C-alpha positions as CSV (number, residue, x, y, z in Angstrom):
1,M,-5.0,12.8,-41.0
2,S,-6.3,13.2,-37.3
3,D,-7.4,16.6,-36.7
4,P,-4.5,19.1,-34.6
5,N,-7.8,20.1,-32.3
6,T,-8.7,16.9,-31.9
7,I,-5.5,15.7,-30.4
8,E,-5.2,19.0,-28.3
9,T,-8.7,18.0,-26.6
10,L,-7.8,14.2,-25.6
11,E,-4.1,15.8,-24.7
12,Q,-6.1,18.3,-22.5
13,D,-8.2,15.1,-21.0
14,G,-5.2,13.1,-20.5
15,M,-3.6,15.6,-18.4
16,R,-7.0,16.3,-16.6
17,A,-6.9,12.5,-15.8
18,R,-3.5,12.6,-14.2
19,K,-3.9,15.4,-12.7
20,F,-7.0,14.1,-10.2
21,R,-6.0,10.7,-10.8
22,T,-4.6,10.7,-7.0
23,G,-7.2,12.2,-5.1
24,R,-9.7,9.8,-7.0
25,T,-7.8,6.9,-5.9
26,I,-7.5,8.3,-2.2
27,F,-11.3,8.5,-2.1
28,A,-11.7,4.9,-3.2
29,L,-9.4,3.8,-0.9
30,L,-11.0,5.8,1.6
31,M,-14.4,4.2,1.1
32,R,-12.7,1.0,1.1
33,E,-11.3,1.3,4.6
34,M,-14.5,2.9,5.6
35,S,-16.8,-0.5,4.6
36,T,-13.7,-3.0,5.9
37,S,-13.3,-0.8,9.3
38,Y,-16.8,0.2,10.4
39,G,-19.4,-1.6,7.5
40,K,-18.9,-5.1,8.7
41,S,-19.4,-4.8,12.7
42,P,-22.9,-4.4,14.0
43,G,-23.4,-0.5,14.8
44,G,-20.8,0.2,12.5
45,Y,-19.9,3.9,12.7
46,A,-21.6,4.2,16.4
47,W,-18.7,2.0,18.0
48,A,-16.6,4.5,17.1
49,V,-18.4,7.1,19.5
50,L,-19.5,4.5,22.2
51,E,-16.1,3.3,22.7
52,P,-14.8,6.5,23.6
53,V,-17.8,7.5,25.9
54,M,-18.2,4.1,27.6
55,A,-14.3,4.6,28.4
56,L,-14.8,8.2,29.6
57,T,-17.7,7.1,31.6
58,V,-15.9,4.4,33.7
59,L,-13.1,6.2,34.4
60,S,-14.9,9.5,35.4
61,T,-17.5,7.2,37.8
62,I,-14.3,5.4,39.3
63,F,-11.7,8.8,39.9
64,S,-14.7,10.5,41.3
65,L,-14.9,7.7,43.8
66,I,-11.5,8.9,44.7
67,S,-11.2,12.2,44.3
68,R,-13.8,15.1,45.0
69,S,-12.6,16.9,41.4
70,P,-10.5,16.6,38.7
71,A,-6.9,18.3,38.3
72,L,-8.5,20.5,36.3
73,G,-12.1,22.1,36.5
74,D,-14.9,20.7,37.7
75,S,-15.6,18.1,35.5
76,F,-14.3,14.4,35.9
77,P,-15.7,13.8,31.8
78,L,-14.2,16.7,30.5
79,F,-10.8,16.5,32.0
80,Y,-10.5,12.9,30.9
81,A,-11.9,13.2,27.8
82,T,-9.2,16.3,26.8
83,G,-6.4,13.7,27.6
84,Y,-8.2,10.6,26.1
85,L,-9.4,11.6,23.0
86,P,-6.2,12.7,21.4
87,F,-4.0,10.3,22.4
88,M,-6.7,7.6,20.7
89,L,-6.2,10.3,17.7
90,F,-2.7,9.6,17.8
91,H,-2.8,5.9,18.3
92,D,-5.2,5.1,15.7
93,I,-3.9,6.8,13.0
94,A,-0.1,5.8,14.1
95,N,-1.3,2.0,13.8
96,K,-3.7,2.6,10.7
97,T,-1.1,4.1,8.6
98,A,1.7,1.5,9.8
99,T,-0.1,-1.1,8.5
100,S,-1.2,0.7,5.1
101,L,0.5,-1.7,2.7
102,N,-0.1,-4.7,4.1
103,H,-3.9,-3.8,4.2
104,S,-3.7,-2.9,0.6
105,R,-0.9,-4.8,-0.7
106,P,-3.1,-6.7,-3.6
107,L,-4.4,-2.9,-5.2
108,L,-0.6,-1.6,-5.3
109,K,0.0,-4.2,-7.6
110,Y,-2.1,-1.9,-10.1
111,P,-0.3,1.3,-11.5
112,A,-3.1,3.6,-10.6
113,V,-2.2,2.9,-6.7
114,T,0.6,4.4,-5.2
115,F,2.0,3.2,-1.5
116,M,1.6,6.9,-0.7
117,D,-2.2,6.7,-2.0
118,A,-2.2,4.0,0.4
119,L,-0.7,5.9,3.6
120,L,-2.7,8.9,3.0
121,A,-6.4,7.1,2.7
122,R,-5.8,5.0,5.7
123,A,-4.8,8.6,7.8
124,L,-7.4,10.6,6.1
125,L,-10.6,8.5,7.3
126,H,-9.1,8.1,11.0
127,F,-8.7,12.1,11.2
128,L,-12.2,12.5,9.9
129,T,-13.6,9.9,12.0
130,H,-11.8,11.0,16.0
131,T,-12.5,15.1,14.5
132,L,-16.2,13.9,14.2
133,V,-16.0,11.7,17.7
134,G,-14.7,14.7,19.4
135,Y,-17.2,17.1,18.2
136,I,-20.0,15.1,19.0
137,V,-18.2,14.1,22.7
138,F,-17.4,17.5,23.8
139,F,-20.2,19.1,22.4
140,G,-22.3,16.8,23.8
141,M,-20.4,17.2,27.1
142,I,-21.5,21.1,26.9
143,I,-24.9,20.4,26.6
144,I,-26.1,17.6,28.8
145,L,-23.4,18.4,31.4
146,D,-23.8,22.2,30.9
147,L,-20.7,23.1,31.5
148,K,-19.8,26.9,31.8
149,I,-16.9,27.2,29.2
150,S,-15.8,29.3,26.4
151,P,-13.4,27.0,24.4
152,D,-10.6,28.5,22.2
153,F,-10.9,26.5,19.2
154,R,-7.8,27.4,17.7
155,F,-5.8,25.8,19.9
156,V,-8.3,22.6,20.1
157,A,-7.6,22.5,16.4
158,L,-3.7,22.8,16.8
159,S,-3.9,20.0,19.2
160,Y,-5.9,17.7,16.5
161,L,-3.4,18.9,13.9
162,L,-0.1,18.4,16.1
163,G,-1.9,14.7,16.8
164,T,-2.7,13.9,13.2
165,L,1.1,14.9,11.5
166,L,2.4,13.0,14.6
167,G,0.5,9.6,14.3
168,F,1.2,10.2,10.1
169,G,4.8,10.6,10.8
170,V,5.3,7.9,13.3
171,G,3.0,5.4,11.0
172,C,5.3,6.4,8.2
173,F,8.2,5.8,9.7
174,N,6.8,2.4,11.5
175,C,5.2,1.2,8.2
176,Y,9.0,0.5,6.8
177,V,10.1,-0.9,10.0
178,M,7.3,-3.0,10.2
179,M,7.8,-4.5,7.3
180,S,11.3,-5.0,6.8
181,F,11.2,-6.3,10.4
182,P,7.8,-7.8,11.3
183,V,8.8,-8.5,15.2
184,W,8.8,-5.0,15.5
185,E,4.9,-4.6,15.3
186,R,4.4,-6.6,18.6
187,V,7.8,-4.8,20.8
188,W,6.0,-1.3,19.2
189,Q,2.9,-2.3,21.3
190,I,4.6,-2.9,23.8
191,L,6.5,0.0,24.0
192,T,3.6,1.6,23.9
193,R,0.9,0.7,26.2
194,P,2.9,3.3,29.3
195,L,2.1,6.0,27.1
196,I,-1.5,6.8,28.1
197,F,-0.1,7.1,31.5
198,I,3.0,9.6,30.4
199,S,1.2,11.6,28.3
200,G,-1.0,13.7,31.0
201,M,-3.8,12.2,30.8
202,F,-4.5,11.5,34.5
203,I,-2.4,13.9,35.3
204,P,-1.2,17.7,34.2
205,F,2.2,18.7,33.6
206,E,2.4,21.3,35.7
207,M,1.5,18.6,38.9
208,M,4.0,16.0,38.4
209,P,7.1,16.3,39.9
210,E,9.8,17.9,38.8
211,I,12.4,15.4,37.6
212,A,9.5,14.0,35.5
213,Q,8.5,17.3,34.0
214,D,12.6,17.2,32.9
215,I,11.6,14.2,31.6
216,L,8.4,13.9,29.9
217,W,8.7,17.6,28.4
218,W,10.0,15.4,25.7
219,N,7.1,13.2,25.2
220,P,5.5,14.8,22.2
221,L,2.3,13.6,23.7
222,M,2.7,15.9,26.2
223,H,2.0,19.1,24.2
224,V,-0.5,17.5,22.0
225,T,-2.7,16.6,25.3
226,G,-1.6,19.9,26.6
227,F,-3.1,22.1,23.7
228,L,-5.9,20.5,23.4
229,R,-6.9,21.1,27.3
230,K,-5.4,24.8,26.8
231,G,-8.4,25.4,23.9
232,M,-11.2,23.4,26.6
233,Y,-10.0,25.2,30.1
234,A,-9.3,28.7,28.5
235,P,-8.4,31.0,29.4
236,S,-8.0,29.9,32.9
237,Y,-5.5,27.3,31.6
238,T,-2.1,28.8,29.8
239,G,0.2,25.7,29.5
240,E,3.3,27.4,29.9
241,Y,5.0,24.2,29.1
242,L,3.8,23.8,25.6
243,S,5.9,24.0,22.2
244,F,4.4,23.5,18.9
245,A,7.9,23.4,17.4
246,F,8.9,20.3,19.5
247,P,6.3,18.1,18.4
248,A,5.7,19.7,14.7
249,T,9.7,18.8,14.0
250,V,9.6,15.2,15.4
251,A,6.7,14.4,13.5
252,L,7.4,15.9,10.3
253,A,11.3,14.4,10.6
254,L,9.8,10.6,11.3
255,M,7.5,11.5,8.1
256,A,10.4,12.3,6.0
257,L,12.6,9.6,7.2
258,G,9.6,6.9,6.8
259,L,8.4,8.2,3.5
260,L,12.2,8.3,1.8
261,L,12.8,4.6,3.0
262,L,9.3,3.5,1.7
263,W,10.1,5.6,-1.8
264,R,13.2,3.5,-1.9
265,N,12.1,0.1,-1.1
266,H,8.5,-0.5,-0.8
267,Q,8.6,-2.6,-3.9
268,N,11.0,-4.9,-2.6
269,L,9.0,-5.1,0.3
270,L,5.8,-5.8,-1.1
271,E,7.2,-8.5,-3.3
272,N,8.5,-10.0,-0.4
C-alpha cells in the first residue's frame, strides 16, 4: 500500500509546481526574448541606450539652432527626452505585445506555455528595458548637464505605469486583430506614424491652440507625456489638463477586450 504521507507530499509538490509554473514559464520566455532581441546584434543591450541618446542629441542640436530655449525649462535634451522616452515606451510595448503569439508560435504548442505567458513575457521585458534606459538617460543628463531640477518621482512612475498599461492594452487588442486580419499590421504602422507629433513631444499641451487642445486631450499619450513632465519639471509645471482616469480606462478596456477575444479564439488563430 502507498504511504499516505508520501501521497500527500507528492500532491503538495504538484500543487506547488502548478502554482509557480506561470512564473517560470514567463521567466524562460523573457530570457529567450532577451537573447533574440539583444543578444544577436553587435553591442546588444548598449543599443537600447545609445539609440535614444543619439535621437535626443540630433533633436536637441537641430532645435537649438532654431530656438534659443525649449518650451519648458532651459535644457533641450531634457525637454525632448520627456516626450520621446514615454512615446517609445508605449510604441515598443504595443508593437512587441501585438506580435507575441506569432513570435512564440512554436512554443505555444506545449501545454505548459499559454498565450498569456507569451504576452506578459514580451511586455515585461520591454517595460524593464525602457525603465532602465529612462533611469540612465535622465540621471546621465542631470549629472553631465548639471541640471538644477528636483524631480517628483511619483509622477515619473505614474507616467511609466500609464505608458506600459496603455501599450499592453493596445498590444493585446492588436494581437487579435493582426492575427485575424494580417493587413492591419501595415495599416496600424501607417496610422500611428503621426502619433509622435500629436503626443506633446515637440509642443506642450498648454501651448497648443485651443481647438487642438479640445481634440488632442482625447489622445491618451498626451497624458502619459504630461505626467512625466510634471514629475521632471516639478514643482513649476503643474499640468492642469492631466487625467489619470481617462488613459487608464482606455488601456483597461482595450486589454479586457483583447484578452477576451484571444482567450476565445487563440487556438484557431494559431492553427491558421
